[in-house]
C-alpha positions as a printed NumPy array, in Angstrom:
array([[-23.22 ,  99.032, -56.716],
       [-26.377,  99.562, -54.714],
       [-27.962,  97.119, -52.25 ],
       [-30.13 ,  95.472, -54.925],
       [-27.184,  94.972, -57.28 ],
       [-25.115,  93.528, -54.424],
       [-27.917,  91.117, -53.508],
       [-28.232,  90.049, -57.167],
       [-24.477,  89.508, -57.365],
       [-24.573,  87.327, -54.246],
       [-27.469,  85.305, -55.693],
       [-25.568,  84.841, -58.971],
       [-22.509,  83.875, -56.968],
       [-24.483,  81.254, -55.052],
       [-25.862,  79.672, -58.238],
       [-22.551,  79.441, -60.067],
       [-21.275,  76.121, -58.625],
       [-24.503,  74.359, -59.637],
       [-24.259,  75.781, -63.15 ],
       [-20.725,  74.418, -63.496],
       [-21.646,  71.092, -61.875],
       [-24.379,  70.598, -64.462],
       [-21.745,  70.86 , -67.195],
       [-19.404,  68.179, -65.904],
       [-21.455,  65.89 , -63.657],
       [-21.17 ,  62.385, -65.051],
       [-18.268,  63.247, -67.392],
       [-15.503,  60.683, -67.409],
       [-12.136,  61.432, -65.84 ],
       [-10.33 ,  61.309, -69.183],
       [-12.429,  64.176, -70.479],
       [-12.039,  66.15 , -67.238],
       [ -8.248,  65.725, -67.294],
       [ -7.708,  66.335, -71.01 ],
       [ -6.329,  69.582, -72.372],
       [ -7.142,  71.292, -75.659],
       [ -3.404,  71.964, -75.997],
       [ -0.33 ,  71.981, -73.786],
       [ -0.786,  75.628, -72.776],
       [ -4.515,  75.359, -71.952],
       [ -5.974,  74.087, -68.708],
       [ -8.107,  70.974, -68.487],
       [-11.644,  71.209, -67.086],
       [-10.293,  69.604, -63.884],
       [ -7.564,  72.23 , -63.577],
       [-10.12 ,  75.009, -64.06 ],
       [-12.325,  73.531, -61.338],
       [ -9.432,  73.223, -58.86 ],
       [ -8.336,  76.757, -59.716],
       [-11.812,  78.077, -58.881],
       [-11.689,  76.291, -55.528],
       [ -8.312,  77.759, -54.584],
       [ -9.181,  81.255, -55.801],
       [-12.328,  81.135, -53.663],
       [-10.292,  80.861, -50.506],
       [ -6.988,  82.526, -51.326],
       [ -7.853,  85.392, -53.617],
       [-11.106,  87.284, -54.019],
       [-12.79 ,  86.725, -50.654],
       [ -9.537,  87.131, -48.732],
       [ -8.601,  90.303, -50.589],
       [-12.028,  91.902, -50.332],
       [-11.921,  91.187, -46.58 ],
       [ -8.534,  92.893, -46.271],
       [ -9.896,  95.918, -48.127],
       [-12.876,  96.111, -45.753],
       [-11.133,  95.232, -42.496],
       [ -7.754,  96.836, -43.185],
       [ -4.36 ,  95.298, -43.592],
       [ -1.876,  94.654, -46.34 ],
       [ -2.164,  92.412, -49.355],
       [  0.439,  89.826, -50.168],
       [  1.385,  88.724, -53.656],
       [  0.817,  85.061, -52.885],
       [ -1.573,  84.18 , -55.726],
       [  0.124,  82.235, -58.52 ],
       [ -2.451,  80.197, -60.481],
       [ -0.033,  79.031, -63.184],
       [  2.347,  77.552, -60.621],
       [ -0.477,  76.082, -58.534],
       [ -1.752,  74.047, -61.501],
       [  1.543,  72.156, -61.605],
       [  2.683,  72.189, -57.978],
       [ -0.687,  71.245, -56.53 ],
       [ -1.227,  68.63 , -59.239],
       [ -4.744,  69.776, -60.008],
       [ -5.211,  67.277, -62.816],
       [ -4.748,  64.365, -60.444],
       [ -7.456,  65.515, -58.041],
       [-10.894,  63.991, -57.7  ],
       [-13.436,  66.277, -59.417],
       [-16.222,  65.406, -56.983],
       [-14.114,  66.138, -53.908],
       [-12.812,  69.404, -55.379],
       [-16.328,  70.442, -56.322],
       [-17.669,  69.736, -52.831],
       [-14.823,  71.721, -51.239],
       [-15.433,  74.615, -53.623],
       [-19.212,  74.553, -53.115],
       [-18.729,  74.673, -49.324],
       [-16.288,  77.572, -49.633],
       [-18.638,  79.369, -52.019],
       [-21.458,  79.01 , -49.497],
       [-19.155,  80.541, -46.856],
       [-18.307,  83.339, -49.29 ],
       [-21.976,  84.064, -49.932],
       [-22.699,  84.148, -46.206],
       [-19.827,  86.583, -45.744],
       [-20.918,  88.695, -48.728],
       [-24.334,  88.929, -47.076],
       [-22.668,  90.829, -44.213],
       [-21.016,  93.354, -46.538],
       [-22.7  ,  96.752, -46.726],
       [-22.794,  99.046, -49.737],
       [-20.546, 101.422, -47.768],
       [-18.027,  98.583, -47.234],
       [-17.644,  98.295, -51.011],
       [-15.875, 101.657, -51.068],
       [-13.195, 100.65 , -48.558],
       [ -9.872, 100.09 , -50.265],
       [ -6.419,  98.62 , -49.987],
       [ -3.227,  99.182, -51.932],
       [ -2.398,  96.294, -54.229],
       [  1.334,  95.981, -54.951],
       [  0.684,  95.727, -58.71 ],
       [ -2.709,  97.352, -59.367],
       [ -2.564, 100.209, -56.874],
       [ -5.632, 101.298, -54.91 ],
       [ -8.449,  98.734, -55.18 ],
       [-11.801,  98.922, -53.421],
       [-13.555,  95.93 , -51.885],
       [-16.284,  96.408, -54.492],
       [-13.667,  96.12 , -57.237],
       [-12.531,  92.744, -55.875],
       [-16.114,  91.561, -55.53 ],
       [-17.101,  92.679, -59.034],
       [-13.928,  91.101, -60.475],
       [-14.752,  87.892, -58.606],
       [-18.075,  87.667, -60.44 ],
       [-16.397,  88.302, -63.777],
       [-13.718,  85.731, -62.886],
       [-16.465,  83.105, -62.52 ],
       [-17.912,  83.92 , -65.911],
       [-14.552,  84.002, -67.681],
       [-13.735,  80.574, -66.288],
       [-17.192,  79.314, -67.257],
       [-16.365,  80.359, -70.821],
       [-12.946,  78.678, -70.557],
       [-14.545,  75.517, -69.129],
       [-17.255,  75.27 , -71.8  ],
       [-14.771,  75.994, -74.58 ],
       [-12.501,  73.217, -73.322],
       [-15.46 ,  70.817, -73.184],
       [-16.542,  71.825, -76.706],
       [-13.072,  71.274, -78.193],
       [-12.543,  67.995, -76.36 ],
       [-16.018,  66.729, -77.258],
       [-15.53 ,  67.686, -80.911],
       [-12.339,  65.623, -80.92 ],
       [-14.227,  62.65 , -79.491],
       [-16.871,  63.045, -82.173],
       [-14.387,  63.662, -84.991],
       [-15.842,  60.792, -87.022],
       [-18.962,  62.925, -87.37 ],
       [-19.491,  66.181, -89.209],
       [-20.014,  68.455, -86.246],
       [-19.415,  71.655, -88.224],
       [-23.157,  71.955, -88.598],
       [-23.194,  73.118, -84.957],
       [-20.691,  75.892, -85.652],
       [-16.982,  76.403, -85.402],
       [-15.255,  75.282, -82.196]])
């Protein structure tokens, strides 16, 4: 990743919360807390997951790779969904917390040099990982959860509109 690509990644990173906000702003709590199925996360759970990952995973791990230190295996999203009761949280409050953390992340990313991206740390499961690997994975993580979020909204909305023939739009 060169300096231009890093700057573009940071800009994309900064825009992501607004993109997600535009999908759920004004949605009712029932929709935000509904699940497609028992094993899938609700839109609210996805949002809270993004907030916690912002602080406890990607930024923290990329910093350790750059600054030195050891990684801990303390990230457990599946357990956090239940233990932290994500579905009971207020979407607006979670969003504001996440947006503030994302702004902090973008400020920090702005201090990262292209050379810093090559610094690495040993992950207990994945082996040697560079700071750039964490940062690139962070961007992909956003997009994968955007897909998960929009899919959940599509399925849940189709259920709400089940009286209507929505197949014209495509398969959900």
